[in-house]
N, C-alpha and C positions, 0 to 999 in steps of 0.2 A: 504494500500500500504506500502511496506517495504521502509522506508525512509533511504537512505544511507547518505544523507547530510541534515542539518537542513532546508534548503530552497529549497529542490528539489520540482519542480512543480511550483515555482514562476517565472513569466515572467516579465522582466524589459526592458523597452525601454530607452536606454541611448543616449540622443541627446546632451550631454554635450561635452565640449572640454577641452583640456589642463589637469589640475591636480586635482583640488579639488573635483568636482562632479564625474569625472571619477574614482578617487581613491575610493570614496564611493561605486560606482558601482562594482569595481573590488573586494572589500571586500565581497560584497554580492554574487558575482560570485564564490569566493573561497569557499563559503559554500552552493553551489548548485543551486543558482538562474540561470536561463537562461537569459543571458544579450545580447540584440541585440543593438549593437552600430551603430547609424546612423551617416554617414559621408558624406561629400560633394564629389560628383563624380569627379574623376580626381585629387583631392587635398587631401582629407582625413582630419583627425583631425590635427590641428596645431602641436600637440605633435609629430607627425611623422617627423617634421622638426626642432625639438629641440635637441641639443646635450646632451651628447656626442655621437659620431658616430664611427662605425668601418666598414670599407669598404662601407661607404655610408649608413649603416643601423643605425637607431636610437636605441640606446641601452636601453633607458628608456621604450620604447614601450613594450618590453618583460615582464616587471614587472607590468606595469600599464594597460595592455590590455589583459592579459591572461584571460581565461574563458569567453571570449566575442566572439560574432559573428559579422562580419562587413557587414552592409547593406548600400549601397550608395543611397542617395535620395537628389535631389535638391529641397528643400522646397520652392524655388521661383516659381516652376512650379505647375500648378493646378493638374496635374496627380499625382505628388509626394505628394501633400497635401492630396489627396484622399486616397492614399496608407497609408500615415501616420495616418490618422483618422481611417482607418480600423484596422491597427495594434494596435493603442491605445485602440480600442474596445476589444482587446483580451489579453491585458497585465494587470498585477497587478499594476505596478508602472511605471511612466515616470519621468526621471531625466533630468533636463535641467539647463544650466547656462548662458543663453543669458542675455543681458541687459534687465531690466524690460520693458515689452511692445512689445518685438520682436515677440514672438509667437502670440500675439494678432494681431499684424500688418500683420502677414502671415495668419491669420484666423484659427489658430490652438491653441488658448489659452485655459486655463483651463475651462472657461465657456462653450466653444464649446465641448471640449472633455468629460466633465463630463456628458453632455447630451447623448453622445454616450455610455459612460461606467460609470455609477454612482458609481461603485466600484473602479474606478481609483484613485490612490494616485499619486499626482504630487509633486515632491521635486524640489523646485526652489532655486538655489544658485546664488547669485550675490554679487558684492563687498560691497554694502551698504544696501541691502534689497529691497523689493518691495515697501516700503513706505518711507516717510521722504524727506527732501530737497535734500539729496545726492543720491536719488534712481537712477538718470540718469547718475551719475558720473561713468566713466570707473573704473573698479576695478580688480586689480590683487593682489596676495597674499602678496607680500612684502610691497607695499603701505598700504594695509589693516592692516598689522602688525604694521606699524607706527601709523595708525589711532587708533588702539586698545589701545594704551598706553604701549604696551610691549617694543617697540624699545627704548622709552624714558629712561628706566631703565637699558638698556644693555650697558656694556662697562665700561671703566675706567672714573672716574670723571674729569680727566684733558684732555679728548679727546672727539671727537664727538660720538653721539650715534651709536651703531653698529646693523645693521640688521642681522638676521640669514643668514648663508651662503648657505642655500637652502630654498625651498618653504615651510617652516614650517607651516605657517597658512593654506595653501592649504591642506596639509595632515591632519591637525587637523580638518578642515572643512569637509574633506572626511569622517572622523570617525563619525562626527555628521550626515552626510548624511545617513550612514548605520544605525546609531542609530535611526534616525527619521523614516527611512523606516520601520524597523521592529516594531517600536512602533506604527506607523500608521496602519500597517497591523494587529497587535494584536488587536487594537481597532476595526478595521473594521470587523475582523473575530470573535469577541467575543460579539458584540452588535447586538441586533435584527435587526436594520435597515440595517446593513451590507454595509454602504456606505463609499466611500473613502473621501479624503480631500486634500487640498493644504497645503504644508508646506513651509514656507518662512525662509531661512537662509542667513544672511549676513556673508561674509568672516570674517570681523573684529570681529563679535560677538563671533565666535568660540574661539578666544584667550581671548577676554575681559571677557568671562565667567570664565576664570581661574584666574583672577586677583582680586578675592574678597578681598584679603588683602589690595590692594590699595584703594578700595572703602571704606571699613570700617575705614581704617587709616585716609583717608582724611575727611570722614564724621565726625568722632568723635574727631580727633586730629588736623585736619586742616593741616596735613603734606603732602607735595609734595615729594614723594620719588625720589631721584636722582640716577644717574648711579652708579652701583656697579658691580664688576666682580664676586661676590659671593652671598651668602644668607644673604645679609645685613638686619639686623633688625629682622631676624627670629631665628637664633640659633648661638651659639658660643661654641667652634670653628667650623668653616665651611669654606671650600675653596679649593684652588689649592695649592699644596705644592711640592717643588722640593727635590728630594732625593740626596744622596751623589754622585750617579753615573749619575746624570743629567736627570733622568726621572721625570715625573710629576704624581701626584696622586690627586684624589679628595676625601676629607674626610668630613663627616658631622656628627655632634652629635646633633640631633634634640631633644633629650630628656635627662634629667638628668641621667637616667640609662645608656645611651650609653656613656655619658661623664665620668661617674664613671668607666666604663670599660676601657676607654681611659687612664684615670689617672693611673689605675692599670697596663695597658700595658706599660706605660711610666715609671713605677716605681716612680710615683709622687703622692702618696696618700696624701701628704701634701696639695695638691691643694683642696682636698675635705674638708679640715678643714679651708681653707682660705675664709673669707666671700666674697671676691671679685670674687671667682670662684665656690663657692659651688652650686649655682643654676643658671639656664640659664639667668634669668633676671639680675643677677649681672654680669655674664660673658659678656653679651651684653654691659653693661656700661663700662667694662674694656676689650673690644674686642681686641684692639691693643696689649695690654700686653699679653692677652691669646693667640692670634695668634702668637706672637713672640716666646712664649714658645714652642708651637707645631711645628712651623717652624724650630726652632733650633734642636729639637729632631729628626724630620724627615730628616733634612739635614745631620745629623750625621750617617745615615745608608743608605744602598743600597735599591733599590726598593724592591727586593725580600725579604730582611730581614724585612722591614717595613710591607709588606703585610703578611708575615708569623706571625709576632707578633700580628698585629691588627686582622687578621682573627681568630687567636687562641683565642683572647679575645672577639670576637663578635662585633668589632667596624666597622661601615659601611664605607668602603673604596674601591676604585677601581682605577686601573691604567687607564690612558687615552689612549684608544686604537685607532690606525689607522686602516684603512680598511685592510691593510696587516696583522696587528695583529689579526683582526677579522677572516680573512680567515684561519688562522692557530690555532685559539684558540679552545681548547677541549670543552668548554662550548657551543659555537656556533655549533660545530659539533654534540654534544650529543643532542641538542635541534632541530637539522635539520633546523637551522635558514637560511641556504643557501642551495638551491637545484639546481639541474641541469635540464634544459629542452632543448628540441630539437628546433633548429632554422632552417628554410628551406634553408638559405643561409650561415649562420655563423657556422653551425654545432651545437655544444652544447654551451649554455650560462647559466650562473648562475644568479639566481634571489632570492629575499627573500622568505623564506618558509612561510607556512600557520600558522597564529596565530589568536586567541588563539587555544589551542589544546583541542578539545572536546573528551571526553572519549568514547561516544557511536556513535556520528555522526560527525566524523572529516571532515574538509574541504579537498579539493584536487585540483590539477591542472589537469583539464580534457581537456583543450583546450589551445593550445599555442596562443600567440597574433596573431590576424588574419592579413592577407594581405588585402589591400583595396578592398572592395566589394566581398571578398572571398565567402560570404554566400548569395549573392543576390538571386540566383535561389532557393537555399534551403529554405530560409525564405518565399519568395513570392509564391512558389509552395505549400509548406507544410501548411503555415498559411492562405494564401489568396486564394489558389486554382488556381493560374495562371498557364498557360501552359508555357513550355520552349519557345515557339514561342512568346508568349506575353511578356515574360521577355526580349527576344532578341530585340523586337520592342521598349520596354522602354529604353533599353540600347542604341539603335541607336539614339533615340531622346534626350538622355542626361538626362532622368528622373532619371535613376539609374546609 
């Protein structure tokens, strides 16, 4: 078969809500998987009721639910559970993010579904995982971020810790969902037994995995890293700097070679001969002095002048962009990072583009974010062989 997208032919049952697990499902949908999103009849995913809104329409829905089909099922009803089991028997992957034990309580847990479909992969996302003393604790992304250790080190030392201003941990967890899915499918499809498996991911773990420097530092040095607005303890100079015309830039010299280029760009080759600044380990010990030198130099020039000089010398630097800046920026346009899709009531809306960019099998937006229950009849007739009359009866009984 001619594969136009990497995951064409893969079927996913997405019974998750809000952001983390649904984001993983939408990434898989972007690359060709057929994603069936199961929602509560009459209510839908809770994300449909989260802002921002325009004319009553949830704007996040367009980006987080594209390339999905909406099927409504009330899993509290036996007929809905039977339909759910039949669908699970025909898909490759089931993604869920209920509190641990919820699907088991409804009689559609992994132990039941794997008997129906031994090849089924179930990705389970929860705040604190399926095991441990906190497994039953309610979990959302921002509290999970605090639990991970990330929030503790964010902000200025003389103020309270700062949480990310959006659901960072949910989105990071979503990437792990997509990664876990394709990894489990690869194992299933390349091993003789060809069976699926259950994958257990806690929200806090997705961020904690990125904090290996904290683990190693505390283990070997006994150091508890405190709040810092920059790359404290990693590299020097590094941080946010203000230009002569009141703009802010982020500059990082994570290697000695990049610092050497910075010194050349600043016309301060003398810094390379000073034992306090010659190597990163020394610069970290004298970071305040180093930072003051860089701050003074940047503050003497306009943003455009600083960027031109540093870019010419290959020093890692970036302006801090607002979303307005991003909409107008030629790099975002060249990379098609923002694309326009049709919305049935708002007309055209802009959403993030497809990443990463595959040379031979690129992803695509084939399906706009669905209305609630938009694909009920299509899914039930095509996959389960129900008639339109049977679908109508299920609708009337509130099953779908």
